[in-house]
N, C-alpha and C positions, 0 to 999 in steps of 0.2 A: 124824484118826485116826476110821475109822468110828463110831456111835454105839453101843453096846452094849445098847442095845434096838435096832437095825436086827433084823429078823425073819432066819431063818437063812439061809432062802434068797436072800436079795439077798448076805449074806454070800456062801453060797458063789460065787453068782454072780460076784462081788467079787473072789473068790479064786480062781476059777477066770480072771478076767481078766487077776489080776494074775501069774499062772503063765505063762499065754503070751507075756507082752512081757516087757521088761527093764525095770529101775527108770530113773528120770529119770539120775542118775548114768552107767549103762551104755552109755544114746543116745550119752555122748561128742557126738564134732563135728557127728556127724548132727543135733544142736539146733541149732546157728550155722550150717546149712543149712537150714535150715525154717524157717517162720513161725509166730508165736505171735499168736493173738489176745489181747487182753487182756478177760477174761470176770470176771463176777459170778455166782457160784453159791452160792443162797438157800437154804437150807433151817432149818428151825426143828427141833431136836434137843430133844424134850422135858429131855434131863439137862442141856442147857444151852440154854435156847430164847431165849436174848440173845446166841447166840454164833455170828456170821455163817462162814461157809465160805468160803473165795476161791480158784477153781480157773482155771487157763487153758486155754481149747479149742486144738490145735492138729493141724494140718491137713498131711497128706502133700503138698510142690509139686506133687506128679504128679495131684495133684484139683486144689489151685489155686483151691477156691472155695467157699466152705461157704454152701449156698443152701437155705433153709428150703424154696423152693418145685421143689426138681426133686428129682427121686428119684438115688440113686447111694451111694456109697459112702465112708466118710468116716472117714478113721485121727482116733484120740482118746489123750491123753496125760495122766496127771495131773501137773499141774508144779506146782514148788512158785512163790509168789510172789515175785517180787523183792522185798522189804520192810525186807529189811538197808538197815543207813546203806551198806558197801559197797558195795550191788549185788551179793551174793553170793546165792545162790540160798536159800529155807528154805522146808519141806516144814510147810505150816498145817494140813491136813486130807486126809482122804481123798474120792477123787473120789464122787460118788454116781453112783446107778445105771445106766449104761451103758443097758442097755433103755428105759430112763424117760426119759432126757437131752435138755430142749429146745434144740438148739442155733440160735443165732440171729445170729453172729458171725461180720459179711462184711468183715472188716478185711482186706484182702490182703498187708498190712508183718509181719504174725503172725509168730511163731517155730515150728517145730514140732521135736518128736521123737516120734518114732510108736511107743503103747503098746500100740493094739487098734482096731477099727473098729466101725463097723456101718451099717446101712441106713438111707438117711433116707427119709421117704414124701416125696411133695409135699404143702404142706398148703395150704390156702386162706388167702384175700387175710389179710394179719398182722394180726393183733387183739394187745391188748394181754395178754400173758401172763398167767394168774392165777397167786399166788402159790401155792407149796403148803407144807408141811409135813412132819419124820419123823414115822413113824407106831410108833405106841406097840407094845412087843411087842403079837404075834397078830393087828395090825392089817395094811391093809395098807401096801404100799411107798411111802416119801413120794415125789410128784413132782418133779423137779426141773427150776430153769430157770434156762437159762443168758443171758444179757444182754449185747448189745456197748454197752453204757452209752460215753459218753467217758471213757477210765482214767481212773483217779484212783492218785495212789499207794497202790503196794500196801502194808498196814500190818498189822501183827498187835494184836488190842487190849488187848495189854498193853503193845505199843510206843508209844515217842515217835517225834513226825513226824518226819522227817531234816531233817538240817540246813540250810543254804541254800548253793548254789554255791558251793566258793574260787574269789577274784581271782583269775584267769590273769597269767603276766609276760611281758616280751618277752624273744630270747634275744641273743646276739652273740657272732659268731667270726670272729678273725682269721684270714686267708689264712697259711700257716705261712711262706712265701719271699717276705724283701719288698725280691729280690733274684734274678736264675736261680737263684744257688747257696746265697744266706740271707748274703752276706758282702759288704760293702761297699768296692769296690775305690776307689781313688785319683778316675780320672776319675768315678765313681758318686757321691762324696761331691762333686764340682764340682756338680753337680746335683739335682734335684728329683724325689724317689723316691716311685711311690703306692703308699701304703698302702691295701691293698682290701681286704675281707670281705663275708658276709652276714649278715641278723637272720632272723630268727625268732618266733614264739610271736608274738605279739600286738605285735609293731612291725610298720608300717606305710610305708605309701608317704610320702616328706617328714619324715620322724622325722629327728632331728640327731643322727648320730655325734660324738662327742669324742675326740679323738687325745692321748694327754700323751705330748712326749718332751722330753729333755733342761730338765728345766722349761716348758715353752710349750706352749700349746694349742692347737689344729688340730681346725677340723671340718668336715663337711659334710654332707649329707642321702642318706637313701636313696632308691634308685629306685625304677621299676617293680618291678624283678627283683626286688628287698629286696636288694641290694647298693650299697654305696658304696665308694669310690674317691676318698684322699684326699691332697696331694701335700704330705711333709714336707719342707726342706731337707735333701742329705744330711751337710750341716754341724753340726745340730742332732743328726741319727742318731749322727755319728761324734765329737761331745762327751756328749751322753748316758753317764751315770755308771755303768747298771748295763748298757745298751743291751737296754732291753728297753721296748713300745712298750705302753703302757696301753689303750684302748679300753673305750668307753661311749656306748649309748644308751638313751635316756628314751623312752617314749611313755605320750600318755595318750587314755582313751577315751571313749566319748557322755557319758559323767557324768561325769568333770572326775576319774576317779581318774588318776595317775602313775604306772607302775611303770617301773624302770631295770634294763639287766644290764649287766654287763662282760663282757673279756675279755683275757688278756695274751699279746703272741707278744716273743718276744726273738729274736736276731739277733748277728751277729758283723764284726768291722771285720779289715782287710788290716792288718796291721801291718809289710810291708813297709816299706824305703826307698825314697825315692825320689830318682836322681842327680839333678839342673836344669841348662842351662846358659843365662845371662843374659848381654847383652853392649849395647854401641854397635850403633844403624844407622846408622851414617856416618864417617867420617872422612878427613882433607882429604890429598890425597896429599904423599906425606914426610915425615908426621907419624906420629907415635905414637897408637895406640887406646888411648882410655878402656878401662875393665879390663874383662874377660869376667869372670864369677864363677860357678863350680863350688860348687851348692849341694844338702846333703842335708835332706831333711824327712819329715817322717809322710804318711798319708793327708788327714790333717785341713790341711796346708800348714804345720805347724810344724818348727822347725829340729830338727835331731837331729843330738848329737855322737855322733863314731865314738868306737869303743875303742882301734881300732887304725886303721893306714894307708889311707887310701880311695884306690885309682888310677884315674884317670879316662883315657881314651887319645880322642884326638878323631880325626876325617879331616875332612881340605879339599875343596870343590870351589865352581863360580861361576866367571864370564867373568876372572878378574883370576887369575894366573899364580903361583905359588910360586915365590919365589926371584928372580920379574922386576918382579911389583909389590908382594908382602909374604914375610915369612917364617913360616912357621907353628910351631906348637908341639906336640907331638902330645901328650904327657901331663902331665896335672895332679894332684897331691897334696892329699889334703885330712889333714892330718896327723891323727894322734887328738889327742881331745880338742878338736879343730875342729869344727866344721858347712860348713865352703863355705872356698874359695881363690879367686884372683885371679890373673888373670897380661893382659900384654898383648901387642899384632904389633905392630910395625916396615913402615911400607908404605915404596917407593920412589919417588922425587920420579923419571920420567922425562922423555923428549923426546916422547911420542907423548898424541895428542889423544885421551885412554878413558877422558874422564868417563863417570862410572856404574858403572866394573865393581866387580866383588863377592866378596865372600869371605863365602862357607857354612860356617862351622864345624858340625861335627856330634858329640857322645858318639859315641859306636860302639859302648865298655863299658867297665866296671865290678868293679871288685876289692875284696875286704878288707872292713875298716871293724868286724868283728864281729860283725855282726846274723846274727840267724837270716834274712833273704831283705832282698839288695840289687838291686835293676832300676832302667834309667834310665827316669824320665818321657818317656814319648817323646810328652806332649804340649807340654813345653819342654825339649827336648835338641840345639833347632838353633837358631841365631841368623845371620840376612844380613847385613854391614856394608856399604855399598856405598864406593866412593872417590872423592871430589868431585876432580878435576881443575883446574890455571891457579886457584891463589887467587891472590891481586896480591901476593903475592912470590914467585913462582913463578918471574917475567919480568924479565929486568932492564931499567931504567929510566935507569940512567947512560950516556951519553951515550960515554963515553970505555971504556966495556965492550961488546966485539964481543958481539950478540947472536945465539947462532947457534940459540937456539931457535924462530924467527921465519922463515918462509918467505915472500917477497915476490912476487905473480904481477903479471904486467904485460903488455898487448900489445904484440907487437915486430911491425917489417913484413919478411918474409923471402920465400926464392925458395919455388918448389912442393914441394921436399920436405920444409921446416921445418929444415934445419940449416943455414944461413947467414942471421944476422941482417942488416937492410940499413938497420936505424935506424928513425927515426920517421917516416919519409916514402916514399913510394912512387906513380908514377904510371902513365899505360894511355892506348891510343886507344881512343874505341868499341870491342868487341868483341875487347879482350884480357881479361885475368884477372887480378886483382890477389891477394897472398897473404898467410896474418897467422900469429902463432903465439901464445898464453899463455906466456910463457915463467916458469921457476922463479928466480929470484935469494934469493942470503944472505948478505947483509954488500955487498952490490953486485954477488957475483959467478953467472953460472948455474950452476944444480946441473941433474943430471941426475938418474930418479927418480923425481922428483915428480909423482904420478898426481893423478887426480881429474877435477871438474868444475866449472865456472865460467860464469856468465854473460857478454855480450857486448854493445855498443851500436855501432850502426849510427846516426850522428848525422848529418843534410845540412847546407850550407851555404847554407841557404834565399839568404844574399847575392848570389848568383850562379848563383840558379835551379834547383839540382839536388833530382831529386823521385826521391828513393828506388826503388822498384823500376822507374820509367819510365829508372833513368841506370844503374842496378847491380842486381845477384842477389845479395841474399844470402846466408847458410845457412839454410837450412826451420828451422833450430831456432836460438835463441839460447842454448842451453847449448852449449858446447864444450867438447872433452877438453883439458887440459893439456899441452903439448908438441906435438901433433898441428897440423899447419897445418890452417887454412878460408880460405875463398874470397872473394872478389867480383867478380862476371863482371860487365865492363862491357856495357850496353846499346847495341848497333849501334844507334839511333833514326833516328826522322825531324826530330825537330826541327833547328832550327840555335838552336845554344848556344852561347855562350862560353865558356872554360874554367869547369869545376864541379868542385868539392871537395865531399868528406865523410871527417869520421873516425870511427875504429875505435877503441875502449877497454874495459876491464872494465866491468862493470855493479856498480859495489859496493853495487849494495843487492840483488845476489843470492845466493845461500846457496852456497859453494863447499864439494863434497862430494870426499871422497877415498873414490876405488873401492879401493883396499888395505885390507888387514884394521887396517891401525890410519890412524888422520890425524893431524895435527899437532897439537902444543899450540897455537902460532897462526899462522894466516895473514894475512898484508894484504894488499889488493887497490890498488892502484897506479894510480888512474884516470888514469896517462899515454894522451895520446890518439898514433892515428898518424892522421896528415893523407894522404889521398887524391886527385890530383887526375886527373880525366879530360877529354881533348880530342876535340873532332870529326875528321873524317877533310878531309884539305885539300880533297880531288871529292866531293861527294856522286854516290854512284850509284845503281841501280834499289832497293836495298836502304830509299834514303834521299829517293825520289819517295813524297808522299802522294796518288793520285788518287781523285776525291770522282764520284759519281756516286748517279743515285735508283735505289730498289731496293724492292721489293715487300716488303713482310716481316708479323708478326703482331702484335697490338695493342702489344704490348711493347716492339716494335725489334731482340727479342731472337734473332728466325729469321727470315732472309732464305728467301724465297719464289723468288728470281729475278724475270724482267722481263715477267712478267705475272703477273694476277692476275683473279680476276672473283666476281661475289653478285649475290646476288637482287636486287630492289629493297625498301624498306628496312633493308638492312645496309649495312656503313661497311666500306670498304676503307683498307689501312692501306702507307703507304709511308716509305723515310728514305733521307736522304742518305749514302750507308756509304763508309766510309775503308778503301781499300785502297792494301797493299805488297808490291808485287808478287804481285799476285792474289790474295792475303789481306786480308781483314776484318781490323781493326787497330781497337785499342779506345782511348778516351784521344783522340783527335781533334775539337778543337773549334772553334768559329767559324761562322758563321752563311753562308748563299748563297742565288740565286731559285731559284725553282722556276715552271716550265708547264706549263699543266692547256690541254690541245686538243679540242676537239669533231670527229670523224668524224662529218662533214655526212654522209656519204652514207649513213648507218643510220639515220639521224634525233635523231642525239644532240641536246640544246640545253641546253647549259651547266645554271644553274641548275633548268631543266624536270627534269633529272633525276637529278644529283647538287651538292652543297653542298662546295664544296672552301673550305680554311682561307681566313679575313678575311687574311691576309698574306700574301702571295708569297714575305715572306722568310724562308726556316723555318734552323732549329739544326742543325748536320749533329750524326749519330748518335741524334736522337730523334725519336722515331714521328711523322707527322703523317696526316691521316685527309679523305677524301672520303664523302661522307653520301651512301647511295643515294636517292636522293627514292622514296617510296612511293607511286604516282600512281593513279590510276583507267583510264587509258587501255591498250587491248590495245596492245602496240606488237611489233617484232619487235626481236632483237638489234642492242644499241646499244655504241658502243665511246667512249674516249677515253682521253688518253692523256698520260704525265704524264713531266717528266725537269727536268735543269738547266739554268738559263737560263747560258748560257756567256757570257752575253752582263752579266751580274751582277758584284757585286766581292765576292769570296771576304775575309772578314776572323777574320784568328782570335780569337778570347775572351782567351788564353790572355798570359801576361806577355813568351813569346817565341813565334814562327811559326815555320813547319818550313821544311827545308830546303828542300825545293820541291814544291809543288802543282798539281795540272792538274787540270781540270774537262771531264769524261766527259761527253758530250751524250745519251748511250744512254735509250733511253725505255722504260716499263714500259706494256703497254698493258694495261686494266680494259674488263671486259667486263660489262654488264649484262644481266639477263634478268628477263622478268615472274615472279612466283611462278607456280605450277603452278595449275589452276584449283581444286583440292581447299585447295589451298594461302590462296586469298584469304581476307581480312581482308576489314575495315572500311575501312580507307584505302584498299583495291582496289575498293571496293564507288561505286558511284553509285545514290542508292537516289530511286522515285518517291514523290512524297508530292501528298496531297490537303488544298485547304484549300477552304473556302466559308462560303455566309451560313449562321447559326445559324440568324436569324431569316427569315418573309421573308411579308408580306401574301399573303391570301388572295386569288385571281386573280392576283398578279404574278408573274414566274420569279425562281428565287434563280439564283445563278451562284458557281462552281467554280472554280477554277483546279489543272492538274496541273503539278508543279514538278518537275524533278530538282538533288538537294542530292547536295555529299560528305559522308563521315564527319564532319565538323565543323559541320556543314548549312550552308555556302555551297553557291549556285547554281551547277551543271552549265550550259556553254554548247554548245549544238549547232552547227556551221557548218555550210556550204554543202556538201550532199551527205550531210549525218548526219539521221536522226528517231528517236523512239520512240515504237512505238503502244500503249495501252494501253485497254483495256474500260472501259465503261464500266455500271455495273448500280444499280439504284433497286429500292427495298424497306420493306415500313411499316417504320414504329417499332417500338421496344421495347417502348414503353407509350405510353398513348392513340395508339392510331396511327389513322396515315393509311392510306387506301386508294389503292392504286395503280390509277389508269386511273380514279378516281370524285374523289379531292382532290389529284394530283398525274399529268401524264405522266412516263410509263415509260421508261427509259431500258435499260432489259434489250438490248437489240440492238445499243446504239452504240458504235462506238471512238472515240478521239481522239489525232490525232497531234501530235509536235511538233516540227516540222520546223525544220533548223538553216537557218544564213543567213550572209552574210558577216561580218557585227558577233556574232553569236552570236546565237540564243534559247535559253531557260532554260525555258518553261511557254507553255502554250496554257488558255483556259478552255473551259467548256461553261457550259449553261443545260438548269432544270428549272419547266417550267411549273406553278404550281397552279391547282386547278380552283375558281373561285367559286360555294360552292352555299348552297343554302337553311337549312342544317345551323345549329345552333348549335354549332359544334364548336371552341369557340377552344383552340389546346396541341396540338391532332394532330401528330402527328411522322411522319416519313419518312426514311428514308437513301438516302446515295448514296457512291457506293465502287467505283475504281478494281481493275484485275485483269491479270495476265500483259501486264507487259511486254515490248518485245521491239523490239530497235535490227537496222533494215534490214541495218545495214554494222559491225555487231559492232567499235562503236567504243571499248566498255569491255570490263576486264577480268570484271566481276560488274555485272550488274543487276537490284537488288532493288528489291521492296516495301518502304517504310518503317512502321516499328511503334512501339510506344508502348517495348516490352522494347528496340530500339537504339535509343532516343533518339534517331530523326531524322525525325520527324513519323507522322501517321495516312496510313492511305488508305479510314479511312470516314469521312463526314460524318453527322451527325443535324441535320436542320432543322426547325425548329418553325413550325406556319403559324398565325399571328398572323389570328384572326377579328374583324370587327369592329372594325379599327382603322387606323390609315392611312387610304392610299385607300380602305379599305373599310370605314370609320368609319360610317358614315350609311348605312344599310341598305336597296337596289334595288330596284328590282323581280327582278334574280336574286338577292335574298335574301329574298325573301317569298316564304310556303306560303300562297297563296287557299281560302279555305272556299267554298262554292256549293253551290244549292239548287238540286234540282230535284223534278218534283213532274207527281201529275195536272193535266192540265188541264182535263177535265171528271169527275165522278161521279152518281151515279144517287143519286136523293135516298134515303136512309134506310141507303145504303152508306156504308163509309172509302175516304176519297183518302190514299193511299202518297204520304210523300216521301222524299229524296235527300240528305242533308247530304253531298259529297264534298270532300276537301283535294287539290287540283294545286296545279301549279306557272306560274310566269309566263309557259311555254309551254302553257300546258293541261293538260298530260300530270300524269296519278295519282300525288299522294307518300302513299308506303307508313307506317303507322305501324309498328313491329318489337316483340316482348315489350318490357315495361316504362313502352308507350309511349302516350299518349292523348289526344287534343282533345275539350274538353265545347262544346258550344253549347248559347244558351238559345231555346226556343222562345215562338212568338208565334201569337196567330190573331187576326182582325179584322172586320171588317163590309165585303166589298167597296165600290169606290170607286164604284157605279153600279150599278143592279138588287141593292142590295146583300142580303147574309142577315144574317141579325142571329143574333150570337155566345149562345148557349145558346139558340134558339129553333128554328134553321136548322141549328145543328153544335155541337158540342163544345168548348170553350176549352181552348189550350194555353199558355194567357198564364201558366202557374206551372211550366213543364214545362223540361227540360233535353234534352239528347242529347247522348253521348258516344261517340267513336269509338274505340274501344281494340284495341289494336298485339297482333298474334300473331306465331309464328316466320315463319311465309309472308310476314307483312305485310299491311295492312289501309287503305286507301284512303276508308271511305265505312262509313254508316251508314244508316236508313229510320226510319220515323216513320209513323202514319197520323192522319190526323182523322176523325172519323166523325160522316156529316149525318143529324137529324132528318127522319124524313118526317112530312109534315102533311102537313092537311087542308083547304092554303091552293094556290091553283091561283100559283107563283110557279114556275114553271120558269125557268134563268134568273141565278136568284140567284148569286151571286160570295164567294168564301172567303177572303182572303189570306192566306197564312201565311207566315211569315220566321223567322228564328233573332235 
């Protein structure tokens, strides 16, 4: 409340302010939509000088900022401090005068309720506000300062501090339905059921949730979404006495304080009675099954006692047939006071091999029992029983009793229709057909109507040379149909054979498979044989004659190319001796025979020079043999040779028996050999020209070089009369420490060399290069000799080329080093010496200088020049003359300690000069002599 001593003007102003605005309570929701900045209003009330008044600044969000340095309109409200423990507003004092308040709070998060407004004038830089007090009566109104210091709990002087915050707790909520309808049925009772829910409050990720069901605990953890899911066996949920799930969660805060929360959820269990069927999985044919059981159980699987009779209806399915394989029972009664009943099924022992037939018994309907609800347990409403056939006691073993259940199969000889049995033998001449069938017998008597398939065996009598497909053609498949005729076609071959035999019987290792709906209980396979005899014709016809001749073929011998073939040098041609019967090639003919290779001399074929024939002239019939065409370097026209049978050779059959008749055909195969095209020539087609020669030569001597023809293997190739090869010769300075052409050696740049053939053959020729013995000390100078442009005047070879290091056939350039002052040039001679000579003035006038020249010359007197980097130095000497001598130092100046150097230049220098000065004295000494020397 305002101080009673506040002057009336101020009170009037405050009253007007309050009249124009609504109270805090009237502000209502607008307060929550505004912002409050906590501020302390310090006043000094004379009546209560020690009592602070606490206010809060209220600001309209549309202004959104209280800034003491900006001009603007600001809404203010007298707000009670939130000082009570429960957070409810409480009025403490009346507001200060709006006109004198100093607003400094800038907290943008304050809550506002609008009660009034005022204009704020911009202020100077912020300074510490001076505290003002409430004025006494008659004095000026006190100035109020509103400060935005750090908020503190707003309390009245007469109130105690608020209590500390209470500890927070977690919460847990179980989901309402544990199954889609919150009722556990039989299927669900047999599985795990997920119990789910959510936690809240202080519960957090990783906290443990504990469920209690049926006296057992199940735990899980809280996930990131504050949810949990814990599997509980359906059986425990069914067994729980009060059908209630108890859940709890415990959490611990950072300070180590633990708190828990709990929840419960109830559910229901289906009380329907379920009817199930169990029984045997197999039974022996002819026996009675063990018991089938019809049971009444609850959802938990416990037996339930019927109050009245329960009628269970059964249906049957499967591969077994009711009335033929077993006798069914349609209804079963579970009597009142019982929870189950049993029944059996009798099976029939028949003659069919029907092992594995099934009886499928299924509950189709249930009724009675006096229960609220009864139903079929669909998970256990069916039993499959398999009937096992052929037990040990099913087939009689008493030889005195007829075994009417056993079918015996065996092979017999028959006619082409299979209707007439001929017994266990038959015979025929080559070219005819023999017939057989698998007959069915019961107690020794053939019976009809037996079907199915079984394997048969054809066996050759090797003692008399029978050879399977060579003598007869058996069925394409070894499996034949019972009761149907099958055959063996006797091959009319060209072999000279004695009587041959083979046998036909059942393959007792094969599987008999009846094609009808039912197989028989017991089938035995009789291995008795039918013996078949084959004889040759009495007179051999064309079909019995084997004709042998040479044919061209591929490398495998499988494809006949006819009576000609051809190839390029380096290729291989193939041939074989083929056997023909009636003009058609036949296989299987063996033995050896001779062949002949013949050259066609008219076109230059020369046996081993053009092709390589087999090492032996005897070859094996039917196997390929070859002639390798020699890839030589000669340029030849087309060459031919022929291959044929040697009709004078002996044909010898390597087999046990020879053929009925064999003839040798002398027809020839003509083979043609051609050179490769020039573009396809290889190293084998090329003759190479290489150069060899001296690596060292003594200066002044001649070096010898040889040009040689070689083949791809490096062997020398000879030229014969009328053949020649010419190459161009070239010389050049060496690659390092070079010799100078024309100065150190004679040039061969315009020369050629020809290798000319002879009757005995020539493969090379030589030439020389002369070196020049000079006076330079130039040991080790090098020059190169090379050949180029090889040509053949008669086009003797397919290809002519220069050798090189890459093809490994040699080189065409030889570098030779000139050795100076060695061998014959070891002692320097006149030609190796450079001479230094002196020339000069024969006369000089006393008192003048005489000029002398030192010159380098060779043995011929020609000047020798020094070039850049070269020099020759001589010592100079003067002495008195030999007669009428001048006196050294008196008549001329001395040179006894002097030297003279001839220094080379780019253009060459061969000499240098020096002078001797004469002394003009007063003696009359004309004619005195000054000898100068070096």
